[in-house]
N, C-alpha and C positions, 0 to 999 in steps of 0.2 A: 034492294039491288046489291048492296054491299054484302049482305048475308048470302045471297045466291052466288056471288063471285067467290066468297070464302068457301062455300060448300063445294063448288066446282074445283077449286084449287086442292082442297082436301081429297076429293075423288081422284084427281090426277096423280097426286103424290102417292096415295095408297096403291094405285094401280101399278106404279113403278116400283114401289116397295115389294109388291108380290112378284112382279116380273123379274126383278133382279135378285130375288131370294135374299132379301136384306137380313143380314145377321151382323150384329155390332162387333163381336169379339171372336168370330170364328172364320176359319178358312185362311187361305193365303192372301196377302195384301195385294190388291190391284189398284190401279188408278181409279179413285172415286167408287170403289167396289164394283167396277164394271166387270162384265164377263171376260174370262181369259180365253182367247182364241188365237193361239200361235199359228194355226193353219190358215187364218185370215178369211175363211169361207164366209160369205154373206156379210162382210164388213165394209161399211162406207167410210167411217172415220176410225183410224187406228191411233191408239194411245201407245207411245213407244218410249222406252228408256234408251239412252245413249251413254253408257257408263265408261267414258274415257276422259282423261284430262291431260293427255300427252301434249296438248297445245298450250298449256299454262306457262307463264313466264315468272310467276311468283308462287304463292302458297298452293300446294297440291291438295286434293281432297274432293274435287268436284266429280270424280269418278263414282263417288258414293251418293251423289245427288239423287239419281232416279230411285234408288231403293228407299231412301228416307222420304222423298216426296210421295212415293206410294204409301208408305206408312202413315204419313200425316194426312194424306188425301182421304183416308178412311174416316176422318173427322168431318168431312165436308159432305153435306147432303147433296143429292143428285138433282136439285133444282135451284135456280137462282132466286133468292128471296127479294132482290131488288127489281129484277126485270120479269120475274115469274116464268122465265124460260126453263123448260126441261129439255136439255139437248137431245135426250133419247127419243123424244117425240118427232124429231126432225130427221134423224139418220140412225143407221145401225152402227153402234159404237162398241168397240171392244179394246181391251188391253191385249196387245199381241206380243208382249214381252219386250226383251231388250234386243237391240241389233247384235247379231253374232259378229264378233270381232276376233277372228283367228290370229290376226297380226297385232295382238294387244299392245306390244311395246315398240311398234314401228309406225310413227305418225303418218308418213307418206302412204303406207299400205292401208292404214286405218281409214284415211280420207277416201281412198279408192273403194274400200269395202263399204263405207257409208254411202258413197255415190251409187254403187251398184244396187244396194238394198233399197234406197229411196227411188231410184229409177224404175225398179221392178214394181214397187208400190204404185208409182205414178202411172205406169202402163196398165195397171189393173184398175185404175180409176179410184184408188183409195186416197183419202185426204189424211196427211200425217199431222198429228199434234204431239210434239216430242218434249221430253225432259232430259236436259244434259246433266252432266258433261260440261266441258268448257265451250267457249264460243267458237272455237275452230270448227265444231261440228256443223255449224250453220252453212258454211260454204258449200260442202258437197250436197246438202239438202237443196239449197237454191240452184245448184248446178243441175240437179235432177228435175226439179219442178219447173225451172225456167228454160228448159231446152228448146221447147217449141216457140215460146213467146216470153220475152223478158218480163220479170215480175216487178211490181211496185213493192215498196218496203216501208213498214212502220217499225222503227228500231228504237227501243226504250232502254237507256243504258247510261252509265256514268262516263263511258268512253266511246269514242267514235268508231274504233275498230276498222279504220281505213289506212293503217300504217303499212310500211313496206317490210323489208327483211329484218328479222331479229335473229341473231346468231346464224346468219346465212340461210334462213328459212322464211318462206312467206306463208306457211301453213299454220301459224300460231293463232292464238285466240284474239290477237290484236289486228288481224288483217282479213277477216272473212268477206267484208263488203267491198274492199278494193279488189280482191280476187274475183268476186262474182261480177262486178262491173267490167273488169278486164276480159272476162270470159263471155260477156255479152248476154248473161242470164239475168242480170239485174238492171233495170232502167234507172239511171241516176236522176233523171228529171222527175221520177215518181218515187223518190226515196227521201225519207225524212228521219232524222236522228233527234231524239227527244231526251231532255234532262241531262245533257252533256256537261260535265265539269272536269274533263280530262286534262291533266297537267301537260300531256303531250300533244294536245289538239293543235297547237301552233305548228307542229311538225307533220301534221296529217293534211297537208294542203290539197291532196288528191280529192278529198271529199268536196271541197269548195270548187276546185278547178273543173271537176266533172259535172258540176251542176246539182249536187245533192243539197238538200236543205238541212241546216243545223239549228236546232232550238236549244240553246244552252240553258243552264239551270236558272240564270237570272231572267232570261226571256220567258222561261216557263212560268215563273211567278209574276212577271209583268203582264203576260197575256192572261194568266189564269187558266184553269183546267178547260173551261168552255172555249176559250180562245185557241188553245193548243189543239183541241179536238177539231175545231173548224178548220184550222190550218192544215192539219194532217189529212182530213177528208178532202180538202181542196187539192192537195198535192197528189194523192194517189188516184183520185177520181173514181171512175167506174171499172177500171181494169183489174185483173187478178193481182192480189196483194198478199204478201207474207208478213206476219208479225213475229218479231224476235225480241224477247224480253230478257235482258240480263238482270238478275236479281240485285246487282249492285247499283241499279238505278235508284233503289230505295236507300234512304239514309241508313247507316250502320245501326242506328237505334232500332230499326225495324228488321234489319237483315244483317246481323253480325257475321253469319256463317258464309263468307264468300272469299274468293282468292284475292281480289283487289278492291277492298272497300274504299269508298271515297266519301268523306264527311260532307254534309250539306245537301243530301238528296231529297227525293220526294217521299211522301208517306204512303203506307199501304192503302189508305183510303183514297188518296189522290190517284194511285195507280189503278185501283178498281174503277173509279169514276172515268178515268181516261179510256180504259178498255171498253167499258160499257158504252161510251160515246161513239164507238166505232161500229155499232150495229148497223147493218144494211150494206156494208162494204163487201166486196167480193173476196172474202178471205179464203185462200186456197191451202193454207197450212200455217203452222206457227210453232214456236218453241219457247221454252223457259229454261234458261241455262245459268250455270255458275253457282248453283247452290252447293256449298261445301260443308257438310255436316260436322266434320271434325272440329270446326271452329265455332260451333254453336251447340253446346250440350243440351240446351233447353228445347231445341227443335223448332224455334219460332221462325227461322229463315225458311226451312222446308215447308212449314205450314203456310207462310206467305206465298212461297213458290207454288204450292198446290192450289191455293185459291186463285192465283193469277193464271195458272194453267187452265183451271176450270173456266175462267172468264174467256180465255182464248177458245176453249172447246165450244162454249156457247155461241160465240161468233162464227166459228167454222161450221157448226151444225145448222145455224139459220141460213148461212150462205149456201151450204150444200143443198138444202131444201129448195131454196130459190132457184138454183141452177137446174135442179132436177125437174122442175115444173115445165 
């Protein structure tokens, strides 16, 4: 029986190798060597780059994240060796390129351009899985996807990102989830923040006052990965849910290339286990943000980001297939 299962897996993998015209060192880099379809025709799940870091408060560089995540993602095979999921069996998936940002140096305009882009995708029934960019980009995505019904949220990060104004602006990378709750596109009762060790968390009382759940890094290790998974699943329930993963949730030993590193985070393996444990939820989109290649010449941060983005893609593909039935 095991040999039969191995033969079937080999057949499935080979079929997708042929379908995707698999070439190791040729052609332009796309996310996971997916087909490049900027026109979006026949696309169910879009892989998207969001190359802006205008919302950063510290070290810039996340605007280069999508390009390097694409490069590193070419090292990732197109099936999940732990779950045996091939996302391309569940949905039509393509890299549609980067979001056009004509207002590249005006943050308020960029936020509006992102909202318009993702609202159009949403109206076309396309599920977005994005690579940032800094965390300010998540707010317009949530605003677009949660317009008809507030979304649940699983947010994995070192920081709460529920703060108020910084330098007289609320559109920075530290405030996307407060903005989304205030706009009514994010359900605070169905929102959970995981691996938090933010030194400013005591000043982000809005998260607690609005009913969001915070699992700080000590609670993460007290509960263990299985306990955190169970709690996250309980909180978001069966409703539409968005996943936002800031790479600085990982300890800097695993992800040095980020704008606001915080010592004492989770490992790459724990992050993978956590995401895999979310299978079966109604995932309607996700993002992987804050990869900053200039601070990591070895590329290990972008490689970790690519792997975690692939895990989110697998979740989104299975959820899409379930909704389509």
